[in-house]
Phi, psi and omega in degrees: 000142178300130183246117182237136172282140177260137176283179183302336181268012181059040175256138186288143178239121177087172186230132174301295176193156175284136178257218179296141179238138175246133173246134183242133160268106188291133176248185180285358183242144176296126179233137181266145167281179164286163178296147172297153181290171189291342178254008181268128173233351177225151170224148171252130184249135171227122192248136173216164178074345181165154181300166173205174183234136185234154168221140184238133185174188180292326181210068192280158169226121182280145186228138177301331188258339184235000174259151184298145182258139170259120182288162173299144179051055186216143170239157184200152179248132183230147174279135182224175171246148178312140173086348177289170178226157169251147177240148184225144176208155167237156179275163185291344179278350172276116180307307181205162174200138179241132166241131171258127177241115183240122176286137180256124184227000000 
């Protein structure tokens, strides 16, 4: 299981190690990742070339109007549950986008 030292606001500090990484060339249709590993409770997202929208869950579908947006050239760490997946989509006005999803273990 991921182990992080927490700051005074209970926000994780630091990374134990990088696990599996999945790279997506984001399209205009929602695409799902494979399930996160049994020990994954945090993921690192890094977006480049254009923004994208994400959804996380057991069988997620990313949506342009209701899903969280990851800005271009931005990275973020998000809490997840083992076995969940991430779905990603870009809108037609974005020429291209790439999303890197790294499990933190």
